[in-house]
C-alpha positions as CSV (number, residue, x, y, z in Angstrom):
1,M,-32.7,7.6,7.5
2,T,-29.5,7.2,5.6
3,E,-26.1,7.5,7.3
4,E,-23.8,10.0,5.6
5,F,-20.1,9.7,5.3
6,R,-18.2,11.3,8.2
7,P,-14.5,12.0,8.3
8,I,-12.7,9.7,10.7
9,D,-9.6,9.8,12.9
10,H,-7.0,7.8,11.0
11,G,-4.8,6.9,13.9
12,P,-3.8,3.3,14.4
13,R,-6.5,0.9,15.5
14,S,-6.0,-2.8,16.2
15,N,-7.6,-5.1,13.7
16,E,-8.3,-2.2,11.3
17,S,-6.6,-0.8,8.3
18,E,-5.4,2.8,8.1
19,F,-6.7,5.0,5.2
20,G,-4.4,8.0,5.6
21,E,-5.1,11.4,4.1
22,F,-7.0,11.6,0.8
23,D,-6.8,14.4,-1.8
24,D,-9.8,15.8,-3.7
25,E,-9.8,12.8,-6.1
26,G,-9.6,10.2,-3.3
27,V,-6.0,9.4,-3.8
28,D,-4.2,8.5,-0.5
29,I,-1.6,11.3,-0.4
30,S,-0.1,10.0,2.9
31,W,1.5,7.2,0.8
32,R,3.4,9.5,-1.4
33,D,6.4,9.4,0.9
34,K,6.5,5.6,0.8
35,S,7.5,5.2,-2.9
36,R,9.7,2.2,-1.8
37,W,6.5,0.1,-2.0
38,R,3.8,2.2,-3.4
39,T,3.5,3.3,-7.1
40,L,0.7,5.3,-8.6
41,E,1.2,5.9,-12.3
42,R,-0.6,6.2,-15.6
43,E,-0.3,3.6,-18.4
44,R,-2.0,4.8,-21.6
45,G,-4.2,7.1,-19.5
46,V,-5.2,4.4,-17.0
47,I,-4.5,5.0,-13.4
48,V,-2.5,2.0,-12.1
49,E,-1.6,1.5,-8.4
50,R,0.8,-1.2,-7.3
51,L,0.2,-2.3,-3.7
52,P,2.7,-3.8,-1.2
53,F,0.5,-6.8,-0.9
54,T,-1.6,-9.1,-3.1
55,I,-5.3,-10.1,-2.7
56,G,-6.3,-13.6,-3.7
57,I,-8.7,-16.4,-3.0
58,V,-7.8,-19.3,-0.8
59,D,-7.4,-22.6,-2.8
60,S,-5.3,-24.8,-0.6
61,E,-5.2,-26.2,2.9
62,E,-1.9,-24.5,3.6
63,Q,-3.4,-21.1,2.8
64,L,-6.5,-21.8,4.9
65,A,-4.4,-22.8,7.9
66,R,-2.5,-19.5,7.6
67,V,-5.8,-17.6,7.4
68,Q,-7.0,-19.3,10.5
69,A,-3.9,-18.3,12.3
70,L,-4.4,-14.7,11.2
71,R,-8.0,-14.7,12.4
72,A,-6.8,-15.8,15.9
73,A,-4.3,-13.0,16.1
74,A,-6.6,-10.3,14.8
75,Y,-9.8,-11.3,16.8
76,G,-7.7,-12.2,19.8
77,H,-6.3,-8.7,19.9
78,H,-9.8,-7.3,20.2
79,L,-11.6,-10.2,22.0
80,P,-9.0,-12.3,23.8
81,E,-11.6,-14.7,25.0
82,Y,-12.4,-15.8,21.4
83,A,-8.8,-16.2,20.2
84,A,-8.8,-20.0,20.6
85,K,-12.1,-20.3,18.8
86,F,-10.9,-18.5,15.7
87,S,-7.6,-20.5,15.6
88,R,-9.5,-23.8,15.1
89,P,-10.5,-25.2,11.7
90,D,-13.9,-23.9,10.6
91,H,-16.0,-26.4,8.6
92,M,-17.9,-23.5,7.0
93,D,-14.8,-22.4,5.1
94,R,-15.1,-25.5,2.9
95,L,-18.9,-25.1,2.0
96,P,-19.8,-24.5,-1.6
97,A,-21.3,-21.2,-0.8
98,M,-18.2,-19.8,0.8
99,T,-15.2,-18.0,-0.7
100,V,-12.3,-17.0,1.5
101,F,-10.1,-14.0,0.5
102,Y,-6.7,-13.3,1.8
103,A,-4.1,-10.5,1.6
104,Q,-0.4,-11.4,1.6
105,D,2.5,-9.1,2.2
106,K,4.9,-9.1,-0.8
107,D,8.1,-8.6,1.1
108,T,7.5,-11.2,3.9
109,G,4.9,-13.5,2.5
110,R,2.9,-13.0,5.7
111,M,-0.9,-13.1,5.7
112,I,-2.1,-9.7,6.7
113,G,-5.8,-9.7,6.0
114,T,-8.7,-11.9,5.2
115,A,-12.5,-12.0,4.6
116,R,-15.1,-14.7,4.1
117,L,-18.0,-14.3,1.7
118,Q,-21.1,-16.5,1.7
119,T,-23.8,-16.2,-1.0
120,N,-27.5,-17.2,-0.5
121,L,-27.5,-19.3,-3.7
122,H,-27.4,-22.6,-1.8
123,G,-29.4,-21.5,1.2
124,P,-30.0,-18.7,3.7
125,L,-27.2,-16.4,4.9
126,Q,-25.8,-17.1,8.3
127,I,-27.2,-13.7,9.5
128,E,-30.7,-14.9,8.7
129,A,-30.6,-17.2,11.7
130,S,-30.8,-14.0,13.8
131,L,-33.0,-11.6,11.8
132,E,-35.3,-11.3,8.8
133,L,-34.1,-9.4,5.8
134,P,-36.2,-6.4,4.7
135,P,-38.8,-7.2,1.9
136,Q,-36.9,-5.2,-0.7
137,R,-33.8,-7.5,-0.3
138,K,-35.6,-10.8,-0.5
139,G,-35.5,-12.7,-3.7
140,S,-32.1,-11.2,-4.7
141,L,-28.8,-12.9,-4.9
142,L,-26.9,-11.5,-1.9
143,C,-23.8,-12.3,0.0
144,E,-22.7,-11.9,3.6
145,V,-19.1,-11.0,4.7
146,T,-17.8,-12.5,7.9
147,R,-14.4,-13.1,9.4
148,L,-13.1,-9.8,8.0
149,A,-9.8,-9.3,9.8
150,V,-6.5,-7.4,9.4
151,L,-3.3,-8.0,11.2
152,P,-3.1,-5.6,14.2
153,G,-0.8,-2.6,13.4
154,C,-0.7,-3.3,9.7
155,P,0.0,0.1,8.0
156,Y,-1.5,-0.7,4.6
157,P,-5.1,-0.2,3.3
158,V,-5.8,-3.9,3.5
159,R,-9.5,-3.6,4.5
160,L,-10.2,-1.2,1.7
161,A,-8.5,-3.6,-0.9
162,L,-10.5,-6.5,0.5
163,V,-13.7,-4.5,0.0
164,K,-12.7,-3.7,-3.6
165,A,-12.0,-7.4,-4.2
166,I,-15.4,-8.4,-2.9
167,H,-17.0,-5.7,-5.0
168,L,-15.3,-7.1,-8.1
169,F,-16.3,-10.6,-7.2
170,C,-19.9,-9.5,-6.7
171,T,-20.1,-7.7,-10.0
172,A,-18.7,-10.6,-11.9
173,N,-21.1,-13.1,-10.2
174,Q,-24.3,-11.0,-10.4
175,I,-24.5,-10.6,-6.6
176,G,-26.8,-7.6,-5.9
177,G,-25.4,-6.6,-2.5
178,V,-23.3,-7.3,0.6
179,V,-24.7,-7.7,4.1
180,V,-22.4,-7.4,7.1
181,G,-22.8,-7.3,10.8
182,S,-20.6,-4.8,12.6
183,R,-19.7,-4.4,16.2
184,R,-19.7,-0.9,17.6
185,S,-15.9,-0.7,17.6
186,L,-15.7,-1.2,13.8
187,L,-18.9,0.6,12.8
188,R,-17.3,3.8,11.7
189,Q,-14.8,1.9,9.5
190,Y,-17.6,0.1,7.7
191,L,-19.6,3.3,7.1
192,N,-16.5,4.9,5.6
193,L,-16.2,1.8,3.3
194,G,-19.5,2.7,1.7
195,F,-21.9,0.6,3.8
196,G,-25.2,1.9,5.3
197,C,-27.7,0.7,7.7
198,L,-29.8,-2.1,6.2
199,Y,-33.0,-1.2,8.0
200,G,-32.4,2.6,8.3
201,D,-33.1,2.8,12.0
202,N,-29.6,2.0,13.5
203,R,-30.9,-1.0,15.4
204,M,-28.4,-3.3,17.1
205,V,-29.1,-7.0,16.7
206,P,-27.5,-9.9,18.7
207,L,-26.1,-12.4,16.1
208,A,-26.0,-16.1,16.9
209,H,-22.9,-16.6,14.6
210,G,-21.3,-13.6,16.3
211,S,-21.1,-15.1,19.8
212,G,-24.4,-13.4,20.7
213,L,-22.8,-9.9,20.6
214,E,-24.9,-7.0,19.4
215,H,-24.1,-5.8,15.8
216,R,-25.4,-3.1,13.5
217,I,-26.6,-4.7,10.3
218,L,-25.1,-2.9,7.3
219,F,-25.6,-3.2,3.5
220,R,-23.7,-2.2,0.4
221,D,-25.5,-2.2,-3.0
222,T,-23.3,-3.6,-5.8
223,V,-25.2,-1.9,-8.5
224,T,-25.7,1.6,-7.1
225,S,-22.6,2.0,-4.9
226,Q,-20.5,3.6,-7.6
227,A,-23.0,6.3,-8.4
228,E,-23.8,6.9,-4.7
229,M,-20.1,7.3,-3.8
230,A,-19.4,9.5,-6.8
231,A,-22.3,11.8,-5.9
232,K,-21.0,12.1,-2.3
233,K,-17.4,12.6,-3.5
234,H,-16.5,9.7,-1.2
235,P,-12.8,9.5,-0.6
236,I,-12.5,5.9,-1.6
237,H,-14.3,6.3,-4.9
238,A,-11.1,6.6,-7.0
239,F,-9.5,3.6,-5.3
240,V,-12.4,1.3,-5.8
241,F,-13.8,2.4,-9.2
242,R,-11.2,4.4,-11.0
243,T,-7.9,2.7,-10.3
244,Y,-6.5,-0.5,-11.7
245,H,-4.8,-2.7,-9.1
246,P,-3.0,-5.6,-10.6
247,D,-2.3,-6.9,-7.2
248,I,-5.9,-7.6,-6.6
249,Q,-5.8,-11.0,-8.2
250,V,-9.4,-12.3,-7.7
251,F,-9.7,-13.6,-11.3
252,S,-6.1,-14.3,-12.3
253,A,-6.7,-18.1,-12.8
254,V,-9.6,-17.4,-15.2
255,L,-7.7,-14.7,-17.1
256,G,-4.7,-17.0,-17.4
257,Q,-6.8,-19.7,-19.1
258,S,-8.2,-17.2,-21.5
259,S,-4.8,-15.8,-22.4
260,R,-3.5,-19.3,-23.1
261,K,-6.4,-19.9,-25.5
262,L,-5.7,-16.6,-27.2
263,G,-2.0,-17.3,-27.4
264,T,-2.4,-20.5,-29.4
265,G,-3.7,-18.6,-32.4
266,D,-6.2,-21.5,-32.8
267,D,-9.7,-20.2,-32.9
268,S,-11.3,-23.6,-33.4
269,Y,-12.1,-23.6,-29.7
270,Y,-14.2,-20.5,-30.0
271,N,-15.8,-21.7,-33.3
272,S,-16.9,-24.9,-31.7
273,K,-18.4,-23.0,-28.8
274,A,-20.3,-20.8,-31.2
275,A,-21.5,-23.6,-33.4
């Protein structure tokens, strides 16, 4: 049984991004009155959208400390009893299998969103301590998203941009799909981000790494998600797949290195690689 996309109430929710209204092409028309910070334009036929925040990957202790503070604020808003836990350093952030994403407001420099991604290349996913993956998902390179958090009351589509960043990261790294455990309070948001039930039966599973709370186990296929969302005329399809967001800077360091090589006019580097 596949869960279909359902329209949602876009009123403010703590620890969640707002999506606003979408037109027929999936463009968020509620942003059109906020031209101070949002620009949607075409450059040589390409749809370009400039966001009021940037998405990047944590690469310093200072950034990681700020992410931990954001987690405490976001999760503490929903689950006050866990605020102290999420404010402490987490050794898993530094493991080779982990990548920590962040969203930073351009105007204030404040951290407004974060997500952590773990691949199963170096070992089982955290979620596998609480459940067994279905047979069709075994033997594939997968990732699990945890610690997905947005600053309470943030008016920007941060969660959506983080999902796009994760999709781009998965595509570039040959990761076949994304697994996530969702509490009931966030389930509708994940469904509207293109996720569906991993098992197809809507079961709730207590997760050991989720403080024993029951979660719905969701999955998003990296390969098929674009076609599926296009077929459903999903309102986020244009944002994720048809729009260029220069502020989603997942691969800026790699691109910078390539540009410097090209800018030298010296192709000996490439000749040596091909030799």
